[in-house]
C-alpha positions, 0 to 999 in steps of 0.5 A: 499499500502506498501512502501520500498526503493530500497535496503530494497526491494532487501533485502528482495524481498520474503517478497515484492513480497509475499505481491504482490502475495497477492494482495498488491501494493508495491511502491518503493522509490530511494532517497526519491523519488518514482521510482516504484510500485509493482502491482498484475497481473489481473489473469482474461483474458482481454475482447480482449483475451476471446474466444467468438463464432464467429458473423455470419450473413447470407448473403454474405461474406464481405471477399470474395466480397474483393477478389471478386473485386480484381480479377475484378480490376486486 
């Protein structure tokens, strides 16, 4: 992990972002206290965003049954 001050980051932002792009984490300090970490973005797609084949089960459609129940109540 690289460490830098806010001023140093501002003056050499390209170098630090090149390091982040290469997989490093950069911790930024202000007045001797850590205020931020710049981390690489995960390149993989999160599991809940991945395209998957829809689950199909033979039988009744739950959605259609709910709509039918709503029609009966109206």
